[in-house]
C-alpha positions, -999 to 999 in steps of 0.1 A, spaced: 0 -2 -4 32 24 5 41 17 -25 5 26 -45 8 57 -25 40 68 -34 34 63 -67 7 83 -66 27 111 -55 50 107 -79 29 108 -106 11 141 -92 42 156 -89 51 148 -125 15 162 -134 24 193 -116 61 197 -132 45 196 -170 15 217 -161 44 244 -151 62 237 -178 31 238 -205 19 271 -189 53 284 -194 59 274 -228 23 289 -238 29 320 -221 62 324 -243 44 312 -275 15 339 -267 44 365 -260 55 359 -294 23 361 -316 20 396 -296 53 404 -309 45 396 -341 12 415 -338 37 446 -332 56 436 -364 21 436 -386 13 471 -370 41 487 -376 43 471 -414 76 458 -406 60 426 -424 43 426 -454 7 423 -454 3 390 -474 20 370 -448 -7 379 -423 -27 353 -434 2 328 -430 9 337 -396 -30 339 -388 -34 299 -399 1 291 -380 -11 305 -348 -41 288 -353 -26 256 -356 3 260 -331 -32 269 -305 -50 237 -320 -20 216 -312 -13 229 -281 -48 222 -268 -48 184 -281 -15 180 -263 -26 190 -232 -57 170 -234 -37 138 -245 -9 146 -217 -37 150 -187 -57 118 -200 -27 99 -197 -15 111 -160 -53 104 -151 -50 71 -163 -12 67 -142 -27 81 -114 -58 54 -118 -36 25 -124 -14 35 -92 -45 41 -74 -59 4 -71 -36 -19 -94 -47 -54 -99 -25 -87 -94 4 -89 -115 -4 -124 -120 -39 -118 -139 -42 -126 -172 -47 -102 -202 -81 -91 -218 -95 -115 -242 -99 -85 -266 -64 -78 -271 -53 -99 -295 -12 -109 -293 6 -106 -325 15 -141 -340 49 -149 -337 77 -139 -365 90 -163 -385 124 -160 -395 145 -186 -424 177 -195 -417 202 -200 -442 
């Protein structure tokens, strides 16, 4: 029981570490976007590249959100796994097929 508590706390620690790192990365990217907005306002960059930039920002934001959701889901799964582990000797579920062994030819 002590090991499950310890592993759960380790997963929580790593989740907090990821959340803080992700927030810092997101704020740096937002700051970069603000700098690009200023460059467009001051006419330092051509107007034609404004569409490309807005598309790039949208794709980046969508990628950030998808990545964050996936990592949060993974941390939740890991936390649930360590919260109530099954015995090691339990058989694999039958719904998961095992791959057939690969035959190698000996020459």
